[in-house]
N, C-alpha and C positions, 0 to 999 in steps of 0.2 A: 556863227554867233557864239560868243563866249564871255565869261567873266570868271575871275579866279579870286580866291580868298575866302574868308570866313562867312561872308554874306552873299556869295556868288549866286546861289540858287534864287534867293529873294530878289537880288538885283536884276537877274535875267528875267524873272517872272514879271516884275514891275515894268521893265522896259518892253517886253514883248506884248504884255496885256494892253499897254498903252498904244504901241505902234500898230499892232495887228487887230485891234478891237473890231474894225469894220469887217474882218473875215470870219468872225464868229468864234465861239469858245473852242470848238473842236480843232480848228487850225492853230489857235493860240496854244492850246495844251500840247499839240504835236510839236510845235516850235520849242516850247519849254523843255519837252522831253528829249529833244535831240541837241539842245544847246550844250556846249562843253563847259562844265563848271568844276572839273577836276583836272589837275595837271597830267595825270596818267591817261585820261581820255584824250587830251590834246596830243600827247606823245604818240598814242596809238593811232590817231587819225593821220598824223604826219607820216608815220611809218606805213600805214595802209596806202596812202596816195603815192608815196615814194615807190612802193613795191609794184605799182601798175604803171610806173614811168612818168608820173607827174613831177615836174620840176618847180612848180610854183603853187602856192596855196595862200589864200587870203582869209584871214580871220576877222570877222566883223565883231568888234567889241561892243558890249552892252553896258559897260560901266565907264563913266567919264573920268575916273581916277587915273591920272598919268602913271601911277605905279603898275597899272595893268600891263603896260608895255614890258616892264622888267619881269613881271610874273609870267607872261607869255614867253619871253626869251628864256627864262629858266626852265619852263615846261618843255621847250623844244631843244634844250641843251646848248644854247648860245651864251 
């Protein structure tokens, strides 16, 4: 789960509160807390999984703005 840019945290919060409302507040807050909303967090996550031998990683976007693809590519150095 990720969103990048100036409103990333709010965007992720809205998306997860709506999507996971049936699971209760505790789960929703956990999801918001682990969502990647900063470029350096994404770069770190990619590095971490690469270090344990993972060759593929899927990021689930929580912002419908097509620019999110470019922001993610920049975050991972593509």
